[in-house]
C-alpha positions, 0 to 999 in steps of 0.5 A: 861979431859976438864974442862965444859964451863961455869965453865971455864967462871967463875972462869976466868971472861973470855969470854965463846964463842970460837970454840967449847966451847959449849959442852954440858954434855951428858946424863940427861932426857929433861923436857916436857914443856906445853905451851898454844897456843891457848884459843878459843870458836871456833872449831878447826881443828888439822891434822897429817899424822899418829898418836895417839889420846887418851881420857883423863879422869878427873884424868888425865889417859888414858881412850882409845886410837887409830890411827888416820890420817887426819883432825880432829875438836875438840869443846867444849861439856859442860865441855868435848871436843868432836872430830870428823873425822881423822879416829877414832870414834867421842866422848867426854872426860875431854881432848884428846891428839893428838900425830903425828908419830915420825918424823913428826908434828901435825897442829893446825889450819894449824900451825905445831908443835912438841911434842902433842896437849893436848886439854882441856876444860876451864870450861866456855865453851871455849877450852884450846889448850896445846902444850906438848913438849920437852924443848929443841924444846920449846926453838928452838920455842921461840929465833927467835921470841924473840930476832930476827934473828941475824947476824954472828956477833951477833951470841953470843946472841942467845946463851944468849938468849937460856939459859935465855929463858930455865932458865925462863921456868924451873924456872916456871915449879915447881909452876904450877904442879897443873895448866893445862899449864906451859907457855903461848905462849905470850909476857904474858911469852914467845913467842913460834911459834911452828916449824914456830919460828924455824931458823937454826942458832938459834936452833944451839945455842940451840943445843949448850947449851942443859940443861945449865941454870942460877942458883941462890943457885941450882934453875934456874933463873927467868931470865927475860929479855926485849927489851931495858933498855934504859941505867941501867936495872931495880930493880925488886923490884921497878917495880914488888913490888908484886913479889919475887925478887932476887938479880940478878934482883936488876939492873945494869948499862949497859955500855962500859968502856967509859960509851956508854950504850950498847943499844944505837943504839936501836930506843927505847933508847930514845923516846919522847910522849905527850896527850892533856888533854881532850885525856888523860882523856878518856884514864885514864877513862878506864886503871885506871878502869881496873888496879883499879877495882870498887874503881875508881869513874868517873871524868871529869878532871885530877886536877893533875899528879905527879911522887913520885919517882925514883929508883936508875935506874931512873924508876919511883917508882909511879905515883899519880893521881888526879881527880875530883873523886878520888886521885889514885897511881899506882906503878912501872911498872903498869904505863906502862899499865894505861899512854899508848900512843894512846888510852885506847886499845892500846900498853902500854907505853914504859917504866917506865924510863921517866921524865914527864911535866905537863902543867895546866890551870883552875884547871885542866891538859891540857897537858902532855909530857914524854921523856922516855928511853928503851922498856919494864919491863927493868928487867933482861937481855937488849936484845939490849945490849946483842946483842951489847956486842956480836958484841963487843966480849964478850961470852955468860958467860960474857953477863949472868954475867952481865945482872944476877950478882952473879948467876952460870951457870951449865948443869941440864940435 
């Protein structure tokens, strides 16, 4: 019997690609994942051509079920969920499950999803809409949103992203069993758009890597990834000092043998931002309080700003901000949430891989300029780098072991 591709790729250090190299092991049950796709205080519309609606009691057991078809309207009713329409009886329950008939989709406010929809109260007068779906269908709805629509020469990066996304999702499940959902459908976890987010080529990569994940000590890795690392991936211990960390997330130089960074062609590889002192003061008034809470006193001027130090990858370890109301220290990746480039409500800073020039006059900061690199937290896989590695002929195994060194790759279902 032919050796599994993931064992071959790891033992030889050679590319794991090639025609037919990805033949996932048959058998094994596909896990279900609960994805929060909507939080709202408004009523929602759910449509199925034909399906089943169930009332779920507070213990999570099915109390009653009815066949339904057409459009249903759901809204919060105290700590319960009320439903009407669809040919079933109107009523309310702790939560409501809607499943479309096999081979069809359910539509939430017009957007199609596979699996079933669980609608529950958030306990504060709103609704949580949760898509309960098989892991492989979930990954299909994630891939193009997270890594884009790739060219044929970049296809191997689809396989890499499929394995990374599956590993990340599986790593989150054990700690979520007591919660209402496992993952959010946003950048807080992975962007998931259901059937609308699928793409035939990306879905082929999902099928070819079915059940394949990265493992560390037998457990799926927390496979973080970001858009562009700027030439060196981040050490999670520096970026996220309060999170659990593992050696495969300590950071690597992301360059070919000539020293050219794999992500050098990204539009985010190098960038600059600048602030006038008054503008920055207005931004920090809000962002510091959002980050540190009530202990941030009101202030009328920024007295000084200083980078405390740099990690091995060149990222800011901490930023010290001195105002006439107090001094504040912001650590790691949270610097991006405080030092926003446009407004306090606008996008966060692209990365913490930057150097800073501060102009001071009359006991206050009058201007700040930042020269930076990369886009995102920088931990784990650099997507721009992975795409370039795919173009250069690297296989998925090589790419994954480059970004998550020391892990192993296996099929878990």
